[in-house]
C-alpha positions in Angstrom: 2.6 32.4 8.6 0.6 31.1 5.6 -2.7 32.9 5.2 -6.0 31.2 5.0 -7.0 30.5 1.4 -10.4 29.9 -0.3 -10.4 26.7 -2.3 -13.0 25.5 -4.9 -14.6 22.1 -4.5 -14.8 20.1 -7.8 -16.6 16.9 -8.8 -14.2 14.1 -9.7 -16.4 11.2 -10.9 -18.5 10.1 -8.0 -16.3 12.1 -5.5 -15.5 15.6 -4.7 -12.1 17.1 -4.2 -10.1 20.3 -3.7 -6.6 21.1 -4.9 -4.1 21.7 -2.1 -2.0 24.8 -2.7 1.6 23.9 -3.2 2.8 26.0 -0.2 0.3 24.2 2.1 1.5 20.8 0.9 5.2 21.6 1.3 4.7 22.8 4.9 3.3 19.5 6.0 5.4 17.3 3.7 2.7 16.2 1.2 4.0 15.3 -2.3 2.4 13.9 -5.5 0.9 10.5 -4.6 1.4 10.9 -0.9 -1.0 9.0 1.4 -3.0 11.0 3.9 -5.6 10.3 6.6 -8.8 12.3 6.4 -11.5 12.6 9.1 -14.4 14.8 10.2 -14.0 16.5 13.5 -16.7 18.9 14.9 -18.0 19.6 11.4 -14.6 20.2 9.8 -12.6 18.0 7.4 -9.1 17.4 8.7 -6.3 16.0 6.5 -3.1 14.5 8.0 -0.1 13.4 6.1 1.0 9.8 6.8 4.6 10.0 7.8 6.6 6.9 6.9 9.8 6.2 8.7 11.3 4.1 5.9 10.5 3.1 2.3 8.5 -0.1 1.8 10.7 -3.1 0.9 8.8 -6.0 -0.6 8.9 -9.2 1.5 10.5 -11.2 -1.3 13.3 -8.6 -1.5 13.9 -8.7 2.2 14.0 -12.5 2.2 16.5 -12.6 -0.6 18.7 -10.1 1.2 18.6 -12.1 4.4 19.7 -15.2 2.5 22.4 -13.3 0.7 23.7 -11.9 4.0 23.7 -15.4 5.4 21.4 -14.4 8.4 18.7 -16.7 7.2 18.9 -20.0 5.3 15.4 -19.9 3.8 14.0 -22.5 6.2 10.8 -21.7 8.2 11.6 -20.3 11.7 10.0 -21.4 14.9 7.4 -19.0 16.4 7.8 -18.4 20.1 4.9 -18.6 22.5 5.2 -14.8 23.0 5.1 -14.2 19.2 2.0 -16.5 19.0 0.2 -14.6 21.7 0.9 -11.3 19.8 -0.3 -12.8 16.5 -3.5 -14.1 18.2 -4.3 -10.9 20.1 -7.5 -9.1 19.1 -7.4 -5.7 17.5 -7.5 -2.7 19.8 -7.9 0.1 17.3 -7.2 0.6 13.6 -4.5 -2.1 13.1 -4.3 -3.9 9.8 -5.7 -7.4 10.1 -2.9 -10.1 10.1 -3.4 -13.1 7.8 
């Protein structure tokens, strides 16, 4: 079990920050430049690592690969009614806005 540690808050420009001990970061999978969620719950600041299931592949790269693999010819695809309904559905939480 990792013991509780006392950390020092420092000013960084107009913000404040703390340095995470390496052993804390390793336990939860945070690395240099990792993205995290932070929120305040009952007067405490909680930091959660954002787990990614796969690396980001730029759209242009995915499109080129689909053409190369001959699974797409580069022409626009038809959007089904079901897809259209999903695209037009209002947000229900913290989704990223589409379009």
